[in-house]
N, C-alpha and C positions, 0 to 999 in steps of 0.2 A: 577938608583934607587935613590930616594930622601933620604935626610939625616934622615927624620922622619921614613921611612921604615927600614933603616939600624939600627936605634936605637931600633926598636921593635924586630929585628931578632938577636940582640946580646945575647949571653949566659948569664945566671944568674950571673955567677962569675964576669962578667965585669960590672955589675950594681953597683950602689953606695953601700957603706958599709951597710947603714941602710936597704936598700931594700934587699940586698943579705942575710942578717941575718934572714929576715922574710920570704923569698921565700921558703925555705924547709918546713916551717910550713904550708904555704898555699897549697903546693902540697899534703900534707897528709889529708887535709879536704875533706870528701866525697862530691860529688855533690848533690845539693838539688833536682835535677830532679830525681835522683835514689831513694831518700827517698820517694817522692810522688808516684812514679811508684810502689813501693813495697806496699804502703798502698792501692792503687787502686786495685792491684791484690788480696790482702787479702780480701778486701771488696766484690769482686766478688765471691770468693770461699765460703764465709760464708753464711749460710742460715739465712733468716730473722726469728727472734724469733716470737712465737705465741702471738698475741695481742687479748685478749678476747673481748675488746671493739670494735675494728675495724673488726675483723674476725668473731665475733659471736661465738656461741657454736660449739664445734668440733663434729665430728662424734661419737667419744667415749662418749661424754657427752649426745648426743641425744640418743644413744643406752642405756645408763644407765637410762635415764629418762623413756624410754619405758619399761624397765624391772620393774621399780617401779610403773608404772601406773596400776591402777586397773580399771576394767570394771564394769559398773552398768547396762549393757544391760539386757533386759528380755530374759530369756531362758526357754525352756520347761523342766519342772521338770521330774525326773525319780527316782523311788524307786525300786531297784533290788529285785526280788523275793528271797525267801529263798532257792530254789533249783536250783540256777544258775549252779552249778557244774554238777548236774545230767542232766539237759537239754543240757549243752554244750557237755557232753560226747555223748549223743545221736546224736547230730548234727555232731560231728566229726566222729562218726562211719558211719553215712549215707553218708558222703562226701568222707572220706579217707579209709573207710573199718575198719575191726577189727584190732586194734593196741594195743599192751601190755601197753605201756605208752602213752596214747593219749594226755597228757598235753605237751609233748615235740615235737609234730608234728609242723614242720616249714611250713610257708606259702610262700615258694619260688616260687611255680607255681602260676602265676597271675590268671589263669582261676579258679583253685581250691580255691584260696583265695577269689576271687569274689563270687563264689558259697557259700562258707562257711560263709562269712560275711553277704551276703544277707539273708541266712537262719537264722542267728542270729538276724538280724534286724527285720525280720518278726516274729520271736518267742518272742523276748523280747519287741517289739514295741518301739525300741530306736534307733535313727539314729546315725551314726558315722560321725563326722565332717571330712572334707578333711585333716585338720591339724593332725588328729590322725591316719590316714590310714598308713602313712609311719612308724609309731612306732609300729604298730601291726604286728610283724614279726613271731609270733607263736601262738599256741592256748592258752598258758598261759597268754600272753599279752592281748589277746581278752577276756579271762575270767576276768582278772583284770579290763578291761574297763567296762564290763557289770555288775560288782559287785560294781562299784562306784556310790554312790548316788549323784544326781544333784538336787539342790533346785532352785526354780524359784524366790526366794527372794534374796535381796542383804544382805551384812553383816550388813549394817546399820539397815535394817528391823529386822534382827535376833537379834541384840542387844536390840532393843526396846521391844522385847517380853520377855526378861529375867526379873528376879526378881531384879530390880534395887534398889539401896538405895534411901532414901527419898530425899536427896539433889541432885539427878541426874534425869533429865527429858530429854527425846528425843522428839523433835518436828518433827513429821513425815510430816505433811502438812505445807508447807511454808506460811508465812503471807505476802501476796502480796497487794500492794497498787493499788487501782483503784479509780479515782475521783468520779465515780458515786455511789460507795458504801462506801466510806470513811466517818467516823463520827468523827474521832479524830482531823483531821486537816481541816475539812470543805471542803474537796475535793481539797485542794491546794497541788500540787505536789512540791517536793523539787528540781526537775530537769525539769523545764519548757522547752518545745521544744525538749525534748528527749523522743521519744515514746518507749513504751515497746512492743516488738513484740515476740509472742510465735511461734517459728518456728517448734517446734516438732509436728508431726502429732498425736502422742499419747496424748499429753497434750494440744493440741490446743482447744479441746472442754471442757477441764476441767478448764483451767485457761484463763482468759479473758485479752487481752491486751488493751492498750489505746494509744492515739495519743500524749501524753505528755502535754496536755493543762489542765488548771484548770476547775473545774466543773462550768458550767454556772448556775447561780442562776436564777431561774424562779420567776417572780413576782407573788405574791399571789393575 
């Protein structure tokens, strides 16, 4: 064995006095590799925090926005008659027989429920949406449904028909720009090259779109 190897294998006590005094301190210092290994293990266990910019809206946010969203679709109006309770009692008696408290009859039997609701739809001339069928569990719930009035107008239209103050006006018909009929700007559009397309089947014949070009002046 060379003298260099024998020097490395010597115990710490045989080292020079300066190194021997420092050696115990060096033994107590933890290894740097263990420090980095612990951090890596910690990072793997931690879940990444939610970032709204990178991840976009969460499912909870989307659900909340759907709850707040209102619909302006056109529905068929329905005005309940004054004798809904009397007619409902007759229908319940025809389907379920004579019962002391007909309002508490449950609709557990699907066949009887189908016959009962079909009879109600025919009598009141008012259809039941599929979303409401699951909630009509007894005759009382069915009577509440057929006693509810449905308007074919939106809330915006209902507000416009109220006695509004003088400083409040609701514009029902939108003011739409069209280069062929515009008189204020001489047929010049503020967004050239950006056509206006009316995609709604209902309003396609009411509002006219354009190709986004200025009105062509014809020579007189």
